[in-house]
Each structure stands twice: as C-alpha cells, then as structure tokens.
VEXDREN-2710 file (C-alpha; in Angstrom, 1 decimal):
% VEXDREN-2710
k/r/px/py/pz
1/MET/0.0/0.0/0.0
2/ARG/1.3/3.5/-0.8
3/VAL/0.7/6.0/2.0
4/LEU/1.1/9.8/1.6
5/ILE/1.7/11.6/4.9
6/ALA/1.0/15.3/4.6
7/PRO/0.6/17.1/7.9
8/ASP/0.7/20.7/9.0
9/CYS/2.9/21.8/12.0
10/PHE/1.8/20.8/15.4
11/THR/1.9/24.4/16.8
12/GLY/4.2/24.8/19.7
13/THR/5.7/21.4/19.6
14/LEU/6.6/20.2/16.1
15/THR/7.3/21.8/12.7
16/ALA/5.5/20.3/9.7
17/GLY/8.8/18.6/8.7
18/GLN/9.3/17.2/12.2
19/ALA/5.6/16.0/12.3
20/ALA/5.9/14.4/8.9
21/GLU/9.1/12.6/9.8
22/ALA/7.6/11.3/13.1
23/MET/4.5/10.0/11.4
24/ALA/6.5/8.3/8.7
25/GLN/8.7/6.6/11.2
26/GLY/5.7/5.4/13.2
27/TRP/4.0/4.1/10.1
28/ARG/7.1/2.3/8.7
29/ALA/7.8/0.7/12.1
30/ALA/4.2/-0.7/12.2
31/ALA/3.8/-1.6/8.5
32/PRO/7.3/-1.9/7.0
33/HIS/5.8/-3.4/3.8
34/ASP/4.0/-0.2/2.9
35/ASP/5.5/2.5/0.6
36/VAL/5.4/5.7/2.7
37/VAL/6.0/9.2/1.3
38/ALA/6.2/12.2/3.6
39/GLN/5.4/15.7/2.4
40/PRO/5.2/18.5/5.1
41/MET/2.4/21.0/4.4
42/SER/1.4/24.6/5.3
43/ASP/-1.6/26.8/4.8
44/GLY/0.3/30.1/4.8
45/GLY/1.0/30.2/8.6
46/PRO/4.2/29.4/10.4
47/GLY/6.4/27.0/8.4
48/PHE/5.1/28.2/5.0
49/LEU/8.6/29.1/3.8
50/ASP/10.3/26.0/5.2
51/VAL/7.8/23.7/3.4
52/LEU/8.3/25.6/0.1
53/ALA/12.1/25.8/0.4
54/GLY/12.1/22.0/0.8
55/ALA/10.1/21.5/-2.3
56/LEU/11.2/24.2/-4.7
57/ASP/14.5/24.9/-6.4
58/GLY/15.2/28.4/-5.0
59/GLN/17.5/30.5/-2.9
60/THR/16.6/32.0/0.4
61/LEU/17.8/35.6/1.1
62/SER/18.4/36.4/4.7
63/VAL/17.0/39.7/6.0
64/THR/16.4/41.3/9.3
65/VAL/13.0/42.9/10.0
66/ALA/11.0/44.2/12.9
67/ASP/9.0/41.8/15.0
68/PRO/5.4/42.7/16.3
69/LEU/7.0/45.0/18.9
70/GLY/9.6/46.5/16.7
71/ARG/12.6/44.4/17.7
72/PRO/15.0/43.0/15.1
73/VAL/14.3/39.4/14.0
74/PRO/15.7/37.2/11.2
75/ALA/13.5/36.4/8.3
76/GLY/13.9/35.1/4.8
77/VAL/12.7/35.7/1.2
78/LEU/12.6/32.6/-0.9
79/MET/13.5/33.5/-4.6
80/VAL/12.4/31.0/-7.2
81/GLY/12.6/31.2/-11.0
82/GLU/9.3/30.3/-12.5
83/GLY/8.5/30.5/-16.2
84/GLY/11.3/32.9/-16.9
85/GLU/10.2/35.2/-14.1
86/ARG/11.3/35.5/-10.5
87/THR/8.8/34.8/-7.8
88/ALA/9.4/35.8/-4.1
89/TYR/7.7/33.7/-1.4
90/LEU/7.3/35.4/2.0
91/GLU/6.0/34.2/5.4
92/SER/4.3/37.0/7.4
93/ALA/4.6/35.0/10.6
94/GLN/8.4/35.4/10.5
95/ALA/7.7/39.1/11.2
96/ALA/4.4/39.2/12.8
97/GLY/3.9/35.8/14.3
98/LEU/2.4/35.1/17.7
99/HIS/5.3/32.8/18.5
100/LEU/7.6/35.8/18.5
101/LEU/5.9/37.1/21.7
102/ALA/6.2/36.0/25.2
103/ASP/2.9/35.3/27.0
104/ASP/2.9/38.6/28.8
105/GLU/3.7/40.5/25.5
106/ARG/0.6/39.2/23.7
107/ASP/-1.6/42.2/23.1
108/PRO/-2.9/42.8/19.6
109/GLY/-3.8/46.3/20.5
110/VAL/-0.1/47.4/20.4
111/THR/1.6/44.9/18.1
112/GLY/2.2/45.7/14.5
113/THR/3.1/44.4/11.0
114/THR/5.9/46.8/10.1
115/GLY/8.3/43.9/9.6
116/VAL/5.9/42.3/7.0
117/GLY/6.2/45.5/4.9
118/GLN/9.9/45.3/5.2
119/LEU/9.9/41.8/3.8
120/VAL/7.8/43.0/0.8
121/ALA/10.3/45.8/0.2
122/ALA/13.1/43.4/0.3
123/ALA/11.4/41.3/-2.4
124/LEU/10.7/44.4/-4.5
125/GLU/14.4/45.3/-4.4
126/GLU/15.2/42.0/-6.1
127/GLY/13.1/43.0/-9.1
128/VAL/10.5/40.2/-8.8
129/ARG/7.4/40.0/-10.9
130/ARG/5.4/37.9/-8.4
131/ILE/5.2/37.9/-4.6
132/VAL/3.3/35.2/-2.8
133/ILE/3.0/36.0/0.9
134/GLY/1.6/33.5/3.4
135/LEU/-0.7/34.8/6.1
136/GLY/-1.4/33.0/9.4
137/GLY/-0.3/32.6/12.9
138/SER/-0.1/36.3/13.6
139/GLY/0.0/38.2/16.9
140/THR/-1.2/41.4/15.3
141/ASN/-4.5/43.2/14.6
142/ASP/-3.6/46.4/12.8
143/ALA/-5.3/45.9/9.4
144/GLY/-1.8/45.8/7.8
145/MET/-1.2/49.5/8.5
146/GLY/2.3/48.8/9.9
147/ALA/3.2/46.9/6.8
148/LEU/1.9/49.9/4.6
149/SER/4.0/52.3/6.6
150/ALA/7.2/50.3/5.7
151/LEU/6.2/50.7/2.0
152/GLY/5.9/54.5/2.2
153/VAL/2.2/54.8/2.6
154/GLY/2.5/56.9/5.8
155/PRO/4.6/57.6/8.9
156/ALA/5.5/54.7/11.1
157/ASP/4.7/56.7/14.2
158/ARG/1.1/56.9/13.0
159/LEU/0.6/53.6/11.3
160/GLY/3.0/51.3/13.0
161/ARG/1.9/51.5/16.7
162/GLY/-0.7/48.8/16.7
163/GLY/-4.4/48.5/16.1
164/LEU/-5.6/50.7/19.0
165/ALA/-3.6/53.7/17.8
166/LEU/-5.5/53.6/14.5
167/ALA/-8.6/55.0/16.2
168/ASP/-7.4/58.6/15.3
169/LEU/-6.1/57.8/11.8
170/THR/-6.6/60.6/9.2
171/PRO/-6.5/60.7/5.4
172/ASP/-3.2/62.6/5.7
173/ASP/-1.6/59.6/7.3
174/LEU/-2.3/57.6/4.1
175/ALA/-0.9/60.2/1.8
176/GLY/1.5/57.8/0.1
177/LEU/-1.1/55.0/-0.6
178/ALA/-1.6/55.9/-4.3
179/ARG/2.2/55.9/-4.8
180/ALA/2.6/52.6/-3.1
181/ARG/-0.1/51.1/-5.3
182/GLU/1.7/52.4/-8.4
183/ARG/5.0/50.9/-7.1
184/LEU/3.3/47.4/-7.0
185/ALA/1.2/47.9/-10.1
186/GLY/3.5/45.6/-12.2
187/VAL/3.8/42.9/-9.5
188/ASP/1.4/39.9/-9.1
189/LEU/0.8/40.2/-5.4
190/ARG/-0.8/37.0/-4.1
191/VAL/-2.1/36.9/-0.5
192/ALA/-2.2/33.3/0.6
193/THR/-4.5/33.0/3.6
194/ASP/-5.7/30.1/5.8
195/VAL/-9.0/31.8/6.5
196/GLU/-11.7/33.6/4.5
197/ALA/-12.7/35.9/7.3
198/PRO/-13.7/39.5/6.5
199/LEU/-12.0/42.4/8.2
200/LEU/-14.9/43.4/10.5
201/GLY/-17.8/41.6/12.3
202/LEU/-18.3/38.7/14.6
203/HIS/-16.2/36.5/12.4
204/GLY/-13.7/39.2/11.5
205/ALA/-10.1/40.0/12.7
206/SER/-10.9/41.5/16.1
207/TYR/-13.9/39.6/17.4
208/GLY/-13.1/36.3/15.6
209/PHE/-9.4/36.0/16.3
210/GLY/-8.3/38.8/18.7
211/PRO/-9.0/36.6/21.9
212/GLN/-6.5/33.9/20.8
213/LYS/-3.9/36.6/20.5
214/GLY/-4.4/37.9/24.0
215/ALA/-7.2/40.4/23.6
216/SER/-10.0/40.8/26.2
217/GLN/-13.5/41.2/25.2
218/GLN/-13.2/44.9/25.7
219/ARG/-10.0/45.0/23.8
220/ALA/-11.6/43.2/20.9
221/GLN/-14.4/45.8/20.9
222/ASP/-12.0/48.6/20.9
223/LEU/-10.0/47.1/18.0
224/GLU/-13.2/46.5/16.1
225/ARG/-14.1/50.2/16.3
226/ALA/-10.5/51.3/15.4
227/LEU/-10.4/49.0/12.3
228/GLY/-13.9/50.3/11.3
229/HIS/-12.5/53.8/11.5
230/VAL/-9.6/52.7/9.2
231/THR/-12.0/51.6/6.5
232/ASP/-13.8/55.0/6.7
233/VAL/-10.5/56.9/6.4
234/VAL/-9.4/54.6/3.5
235/ALA/-12.6/55.3/1.6
236/ARG/-11.8/59.0/1.8
237/ALA/-8.1/58.7/0.9
238/LEU/-8.7/56.2/-1.9
239/PRO/-12.3/56.2/-3.2
240/PRO/-13.4/52.7/-3.9
241/GLN/-13.9/51.3/-7.4
242/THR/-17.4/50.5/-8.6
243/ASP/-18.4/46.8/-9.0
244/LEU/-19.5/46.3/-12.6
245/LEU/-22.1/43.7/-11.6
246/THR/-23.9/45.6/-8.9
247/GLY/-23.0/49.2/-9.6
248/ARG/-22.1/49.6/-5.9
249/PRO/-18.7/50.6/-4.5
250/ARG/-16.4/47.6/-4.0
251/ARG/-15.7/47.0/-0.3
252/LEU/-12.3/45.4/0.3
253/ASP/-13.1/45.0/4.0
254/THR/-15.8/42.4/3.2
255/THR/-13.7/40.5/0.8
256/PRO/-12.9/36.9/1.9
257/GLY/-9.4/36.9/3.5
258/ALA/-9.4/40.6/4.4
259/GLY/-9.4/39.6/8.1
260/ALA/-6.6/37.2/7.8
261/ALA/-3.5/37.9/10.1
262/GLY/-5.3/40.6/12.0
263/GLY/-6.5/42.4/8.9
264/LEU/-3.1/42.2/7.1
265/GLY/-5.0/40.7/4.2
266/TYR/-6.9/43.9/3.9
267/GLY/-3.8/46.0/4.0
268/LEU/-2.2/44.0/1.2
269/MET/-5.4/44.1/-0.8
270/LEU/-5.2/47.9/-0.6
271/LEU/-2.0/47.6/-2.5
272/GLY/-3.6/45.5/-5.3
273/GLY/-3.1/42.0/-3.7
274/ARG/-5.5/39.3/-4.5
275/ARG/-6.4/36.5/-2.1
276/VAL/-5.6/32.9/-2.8
277/SER/-6.0/29.8/-0.7
278/GLY/-2.8/29.2/1.3
279/VAL/-3.1/25.5/1.3
280/ALA/-4.0/25.4/-2.4
281/ALA/-0.9/27.5/-3.2
282/VAL/1.3/25.1/-1.3
283/MET/-0.3/22.0/-2.8
284/GLU/0.3/23.4/-6.3
285/ALA/3.9/24.3/-5.4
286/VAL/4.9/20.9/-4.0
287/GLY/2.8/18.9/-6.5
288/LEU/0.6/17.3/-3.8
289/VAL/-2.3/16.6/-6.2
290/ASP/-0.2/14.1/-8.2
291/GLY/1.1/12.6/-5.0
292/ILE/-2.5/12.0/-3.8
293/ARG/-3.6/10.5/-7.1
294/GLY/-0.8/8.0/-6.7
295/ALA/-1.6/7.0/-3.1
296/ASP/-3.9/4.4/-1.6
297/LEU/-4.3/6.4/1.7
298/VAL/-3.6/9.9/2.7
299/VAL/-2.7/10.8/6.3
300/THR/-2.7/14.4/7.3
301/GLY/-2.4/16.0/10.8
302/GLU/-2.1/19.1/13.0
303/GLY/-1.9/20.0/16.6
304/THR/-5.6/20.7/17.3
305/PHE/-8.3/19.5/15.0
306/ASP/-11.2/21.9/15.6
307/TRP/-13.8/23.9/13.8
308/GLN/-11.2/26.1/12.2
309/SER/-9.7/23.0/10.6
310/LEU/-12.7/22.5/8.5
311/THR/-12.3/25.5/6.3
312/GLY/-9.1/26.8/4.6
313/LYS/-6.7/24.8/6.7
314/VAL/-4.3/22.0/5.7
315/VAL/-6.4/19.2/7.0
316/SER/-9.5/20.3/5.1
317/GLY/-7.6/21.1/1.9
318/VAL/-5.8/17.8/1.9
319/ALA/-8.9/15.8/2.7
320/GLU/-11.1/17.5/0.1
321/THR/-8.4/17.0/-2.6
322/ALA/-8.1/13.4/-1.6
323/THR/-11.9/12.9/-1.8
324/ALA/-11.9/14.5/-5.3
325/ALA/-9.3/11.9/-6.3
326/ALA/-11.3/9.0/-4.7
327/VAL/-8.5/8.4/-2.2
328/PRO/-9.5/7.9/1.5
329/SER/-7.9/10.2/4.1
330/VAL/-7.5/10.3/7.8
331/VAL/-6.2/12.9/10.3
332/ILE/-4.0/12.4/13.3
333/ALA/-4.1/15.3/15.7
334/GLY/-2.6/16.2/19.1
335/HIS/-6.2/16.9/20.2
336/ALA/-9.4/16.2/18.4
337/LEU/-12.3/18.6/19.2
338/VAL/-14.5/17.9/16.1
339/GLY/-16.8/14.9/15.9
340/ARG/-16.9/12.2/13.2
341/ARG/-19.9/13.8/11.4
342/GLU/-18.2/17.1/11.0
343/ALA/-15.0/15.4/9.9
344/MET/-16.8/13.5/7.2
345/SER/-18.1/16.8/5.8
346/VAL/-14.6/17.5/4.4
347/GLY/-14.1/13.9/3.3
348/LEU/-12.1/12.4/6.3
349/ALA/-12.6/8.7/6.9
350/GLY/-11.1/8.7/10.4
351/VAL/-10.0/11.0/13.2
352/TYR/-7.3/9.9/15.7
353/ALA/-6.0/11.9/18.7
354/VAL/-2.6/11.5/20.2
355/ALA/-3.9/12.7/23.6
356/GLU/-7.3/12.1/25.1
357/THR/-6.6/12.1/28.8
358/PRO/-4.6/14.5/31.1
359/GLU/-1.9/11.8/31.4
360/GLN/-1.7/11.4/27.6
361/VAL/-1.4/15.2/27.2
362/ALA/1.5/15.4/29.6
363/ALA/3.2/12.5/27.8
364/ALA/2.7/14.2/24.4
365/LEU/4.2/17.5/25.7
366/ASP/7.2/15.7/27.1
367/ASP/7.8/13.7/23.9
368/PRO/5.7/15.1/21.0
369/ALA/7.6/13.2/18.3
370/GLY/7.6/9.9/20.1
371/THR/4.0/9.9/21.1
372/LEU/2.9/11.1/17.5
373/ALA/5.0/8.2/16.0
374/ALA/3.4/5.7/18.4
375/ARG/-0.1/6.9/17.6
376/THR/0.6/6.8/13.9
377/GLY/1.8/3.2/14.3
378/ARG/-1.4/2.2/15.9
379/VAL/-3.3/3.9/13.0
380/ALA/-1.1/2.0/10.6
381/ARG/-2.0/-1.3/12.1
382/THR/-5.7/-0.4/11.6
383/TRP/-5.4/0.7/8.0
384/SER/-2.5/-1.4/6.5
385/PRO/-3.7/-4.6/4.9
386/GLY/-0.4/-6.4/5.6
387/ARG/1.7/-8.2/3.2
END
C-alpha cells in the first residue's frame, strides 16, 4: 500500500517537517511493507517558507526585519525562477507571528506588522514579478497598516503603533497610498491565507481572532471600532472602485481573507493584492495533487483538530483534494475537538487523537515526536492490509 503523509505543523511542539518525519517513522515501524511518502504542508502560517524551500529549487535571502514590537528578528525571502520570471515567497509569521511574543507580551492592541512590509520591500528590491505571501499565525491586529508604513504609505509613528492607535487615523496619514499602489502595479501580489474571514464583524479579525492573540472582550471591541474607522478613512483617501455587476462601491473589508492575520489581508489588498487559498498554493507548489492521485491512503495532521480545521486549513484542503481523487484520508491530531460527522463533511474517513486524557497530554508534551509516532503506528495497524 502506498501511503502519503501530509501534515501541518503541530503548533508549539513540532514543525511540519518534524511531524511528517515522526508520522512516517511510526507508520514504517508498524507496516514496513508499505510505501510511505512524507510531504510536510502549510496553509500560509508558520512553516510556510520552510515547506516551500524544501520542495522548490530556489534561494533564500536572509534579511532582518521588525517583530510585532519593533525588535529586530531574522526572516527570509525565498527566490524562485518560474516560467522565466522570478517569484518571491514570504511568510508573514516570520515578522508578525504570535510565536515571537512572550505570553505577557501578547496584546494585539499594540503589536504591528511593520516587519511584513519590510519583507515585501526586500522582495521588490530583487526585481521580482510575483510575490506570494503566506498569512497566518499572527500576533497582530492592525489591518496591515504597519506593513503599509514600511512601504511608504504613511509615517511609522502613526501607522506602526498597533491597532488601537488607528482610532485617530486621518487621510493625511495615508498620503502615500496611491504611490505605493503604483509601485506594485506591475507585481502579481498574491495573499495566501488560511481563513476567508472579512475584516470586520463577529467573524472578523478583532472579534473572531483577537482573543486567541491575547485580547480581552473589551480590547476586541476597541479594536473593532479602530479598524472600522480605518475603513472609513481609506474610503476618503482612496475612493473605492465600482463593482461592474452591482454598480455599488467595492468593499475590500468584506472580501474573503481581508481579516486574515489581524487584517493584514486587507492592507495588502489595498496595494492590489488578491487573495488565494494558502493550502492550495502550497499544494500546487509541492505537486501534492499528483502525490495524492498515486496514493492508496492519505494521512494528514495538525496540533488541534477543531472547527477552524474544516475551512481553509491544511487538513480540510488535503482531505477535500483526496476525496476528489477518490482516495481515503484520515487525520492524526494532538487533540481532536471535532466529531466524526463534521470530519466527514470534508471527506475524512477517520480522526485519531494523540492525547485524550490528562496523562496522555502530559506525555505528548514531554515527547511530542515519540507519542505522535506511536499513535501513527497504531493507526497503521488499523489501515494497512499487511503483506
């Protein structure tokens, strides 16, 4: 039997590459007669660049950018020659990721995305024609205004101080927006997101994702108002285009993916970026569809399998692609918080958790690779038909 193992990272414990290796080792130990292929995956969040660098023939340029609190942090720009043109792959989490902040520093009201703009600027200096930037795992909620400040849209002391400081934004603070759009007019800017959330509303950047970044309920409300004010100011500084179908002004804040990475998707869309599925972009780059078609079983995985996993994430993307190819798929997760019925909605034939009791959770944290390999081995004994 040919088994394709394609997991996301297990956030906080294993990278996608480490998870794929542990799962492959566990499967091979239990079913040595099976042909096991491991392909780490990403949906645009942490690990996006590592996964692509391992699959594409490119060169990674090392740069230093600002982290969410303005401190210097190393990052990379993956340069790849594609079709006679150069493409730059960027990972926003390298500059704005939640993992860059200590627990007591997690406050999306004051963190910013300036470093992401610096990454884009570094790519532009290389003369690329296409930029693909992965969004996910951010610790910010500033509608991408910090990133825009690094690209000359406005002063950093006005745009780069976090989401709450945007409550008094003025059109003058966005005086360079038109020039920045012209600078990127000849660049195919693709915003690869793991969610389709809008900028505002209950499922938007502030209410939907602010709490997991450290925002209290009151903080989330304040950020919602601040980002709503941003959209009003943007409409005055850059009058919206008219939708040819409806005759109404086009609202970027309601565009799917605008709320990704604390609204960074919205900020990049203001520069002409277009949203693409992060997991689909990675699957295309690594040739996963062909791998799935040649497999008898697909095994994916992630740290926590929950409601967010069912839309736009690695697990759902891999499972839906496997279903389309008539190949069964299962997920192995650190924790499983979604029932079998919901899992079947994306095509999964099985859900397996590494840890189900407090004792198992403790063991998994002490030895994440070992416990993941052991659980994968037990799954292999269930699914592998033997010699």
